[in-house]
N, C-alpha and C positions, 0 to 999 in steps of 0.2 A: 322672407323678403331679402334677407342677406344674400342667399344663394342666387336669387334673381338679379340683384344688383351686380354681384361678381360676374355673372354670366354676361350681362349687358356691357359692362366695362371691358371685359376681355374681348368681346366681339366687335367693339367700336375701334375702327382703324386709327382714330385720333388719340386713343387712351391706352394705358398699360396698367393691368392689374398686378400690383407688386406684393400685396399682402392681404390676408383675411384674418379677422380676429373674432373669436367666439369662445368664451370660457367653457361652454357646454359641449364643444366639439374639438377640443384641443387634440392635435396630433393626426387628425383625419386629413388625407390628401385633398388639396383644394379642388383638383379636377374631379374628385369623387362627389364633392358637395355641390359644385357649380356646373358640372358637366362641361368643363372647358379644359383645353390642353395647356394648363398653367402649372409649372412645377411648384413644389413647396407644400407645406402643411399649414393647417389652421392654427393660429397662435392663441394664447390665452389672455394676453393683455396688450395694451396699446404700444408698448415698447417695440413690438415687432414692426410698427409703422416707421419708427425712427431707424431701425436697423435696415429696413428696405428702402429708405430714402423717399418715403411717400410725400407727395406734395399736397394731396387732397385726401381727406378721410371722409367717408360717408357713414353716418350714424343712424341706424334703424334699430333702436333698442327700447328701453323703458326710461322714464324720466330720471329716475335715480342714477342709473348707469350713464345716461347721456350727460348729466351734469359733470360727473368725474371725467368722462371721456373728453368733453369739450374744454375743460380746464387744462387737461393734458395737451390738447391740440394747440391752445393758445400759448402755453409755455414753450412748446417745441416748434412754434412757427409753422404749423401744418394747417392749411385752410380746411374748413369743415363745411360739409353739406348735411343738414339735419332733417330727417323725416320723422323723428320721434315726436309723439304728441304728449300732452300732459305737462309741458313746460309752462310755468307761470309768467306773468308780466315781470315779476321780480327776477326770474331766471334770465329773461331776455335783457333786462337792464344790466345784470351782472355781466352777460356776454358782451354787451356794448362796451363795458369797461375793460374787458379782457382782450377782445379782438381789436387791437390797434397796432400801429407801427408796421403795417404791411402784411399782417395776417388777418384773414377775413373769414366770415361765417355767413352761411346762407341757410335760412330756416323756412320751411314750408309745411303747413299742416296737411297739405294735399298736393301731390305732384302730378295728378291727372289733369291734363290740359282742359278736359271737359268740365271738371269740377271748378277750375279757376274761372272759366267762362260762365258757369252757372251762377257763381257769386257775383260776377260783374253784371250779368243780366238782371239779377234780383235787385242789385243796388240801383240800377237804372230805372227799374219799375217802381221802386218803393215810394217816390213822391206822389204817385198817382193812385195809391190805395190807402185805405184807412186801417186795415187789419192784416196781420201776417203771422204765420207760424212756421216753424222749421221742424221737419221730421227726419232724423238720421237713423240709418240702420247699418250695423256692422256685425261681423262674425262674433261668436261667443267666447273668443279668447281676448277680446279687447278689454283692457282693464279700466280705462278712463271714460267718463261720460259727463257731459256731451263730448263729442269728438272735437278735435282742434278745428276741423273744417266748419262744424256747426257754430262754434264760438266765434270764429272769424266772420261767418255769415251774419250772425247776430250783431256783431260790432258794426259791420258795414250797413246793415239795415237801419240801425240806430243813428248812424251818422248821416245817412241819406235822407232821413225824415224823422222828426220828433213828434209828428202828429198821428200817433197810433191810438186807436180806440182802446178803452179800458176793458179788461176781462169781465164779462157779465156774470161769471160764476159766483154764486153765493153759498153753494153747498157742494162739497166734494164727498160723494158717497164712499169712494175709495181714496184715501189720502194720496196725493201725487198724481191723480188721474189727469190733471191739467198740465202735467209736465213742470218744467222749471221756467222761471221768469228771467230772461236775459236782459241786456241793455234796452232801455226804453220800454221795458215790460213785454217785449216780444217773447212768446212762449216757444220752448224747444222740447222735443220728445226724443228719447233715445231708445232704440230697439236693439236687442242683442240676440241673434238667432244663428243656429248652425246652418250651413249651406249657403250663406251669403258672404260677400267680401266687403264692399263699401258702397252705400247708396245714400242719397240725400234728396229731399224734395222741399222746396220753398213754396208755400201756398200763400197767395195774396188775395184779399177780397175787398170789394167795394160794392156799392149798391147794384144789384142785378147781375153781377159777374164775378168770376174768380180767374186767377191766373196761376198755373202750376208750372214751376221750373224744376226739372228733375235731372239728376245725373246718376248713372249706374256704372260702377266698375265691377265687371264680372271676373276679372283675373288681375293678379298683381302686375302683370306685364303692362297694364294701363298706366302705371306710375313711372315706368322706366324712361320714356322719352323726356319727361320733365326732369328726372334725376340726372340724366346725361347732360341736359341743357344746363343745369345748375353746376355740375362738376366743371364744365368748360368755362362757365362765366365767373365763378367765385373768385379766381385769382385777380380779376380786374374790377371787383366791386368792393371798395374799401369799407372796413368795419362790418356791421351786421345788416343783412338784408332780410326782410321778412316777406314771404309771399311770392309765389311763382309769377304772379301778374307783373312783377317788376321787370321780367324778361320778355313779356309779350307786348 
């Protein structure tokens, strides 16, 4: 994802790629990683952002790394755009305390425009159905489950309606077969398979009918328009903003 973001930033006429950071690829020429004509080498830590005069940093790492990176950004007055999932509510509250006085942070569990619309459509439909479940499927290198998108979907379903039917299951032949219970008891199921990127389906049911709302991301390029949108918007959005829908 990092190389895709670097490529997208470098190719956007309104933006300039000034640095790339990845401790696993230190010293590699940026143009070799991102296939763009940008001089310089991949750095090993965030200090390279300060040296390059970066105004916005984009973080697609893991939760532990993102916490340290974002604290650095807040201290050094660098706006942050975060696509890393696995951050807790406590993490977000900490970021709200850190990103003040003109330095901002934009967090989105999913930067695909279609995924944002999927969540909105599900939220709109929720009051008209009595049961709902969420099924998300990601590649087999994703370490957190459920995904950030699934958790945000569950939260929005719960806020849109509290009148969800109870799970009728009284016996699980295989423990966990019914997935996990999210807010308001809405169930979520996480699949991890090789060959996929990011997919989610929200299924809603009521007497005599069901509604299925599904989004499929077949390639990481699906996230790039949203990332670029957030990069351009974050300097003008004070504090911490959560969710790409804030820009739509």
